[in-house]
C-alpha positions in Angstrom: 0.0 0.0 0.0 1.8 3.1 -1.2 1.5 6.6 0.2 -0.4 9.2 -1.8 -0.4 13.0 -1.9 -3.8 14.7 -1.9 -5.0 17.8 -3.7 -4.2 19.7 -0.5 -0.5 19.6 -1.6 1.0 23.2 -1.7 4.0 22.0 -3.8 6.5 23.1 -1.0 8.8 20.2 -1.8 9.5 19.2 1.9 8.6 15.6 1.2 10.9 15.0 -1.8 14.3 14.9 0.0 12.8 12.6 2.7 12.1 9.7 0.3 14.9 7.1 0.5 13.9 5.6 -2.8 13.2 8.8 -4.8 9.5 7.9 -5.4 8.4 11.5 -5.0 8.5 13.9 -8.0 7.1 17.3 -8.8 4.0 17.3 -11.0 2.2 20.2 -12.7 -0.1 21.1 -9.8 1.3 19.0 -6.9 4.0 16.5 -5.9 3.3 12.8 -6.8 4.4 9.5 -5.3 5.1 6.7 -7.7 3.2 3.7 -6.2 5.6 1.3 -8.0 8.6 2.7 -6.3 7.2 3.7 -2.9 8.3 1.3 -0.1 5.6 2.4 2.4 8.2 3.7 4.9 6.2 6.8 5.8 9.2 9.1 6.0 7.4 11.8 3.9 4.2 11.9 5.9 5.4 13.8 9.1 7.3 16.5 7.1 4.2 17.7 5.1 3.1 21.0 6.6 -0.5 20.7 5.3 -0.9 16.9 6.1 -1.5 16.1 2.4 0.3 12.7 2.6 -1.4 9.6 3.8 -1.4 5.8 3.2 -3.4 4.9 0.1 
């Protein structure tokens, strides 16, 4: 079960450097987590200032 980033994302980029497998990338409107790469570690979730990241 991969983590996902909701529409509440403000594109601050705080989550991207926290991902140990580089599954997070910047999209047009928000950041995105690739579910095929995500290892469900949850490192990105606590650094999100708007709580836009959650388990799928």
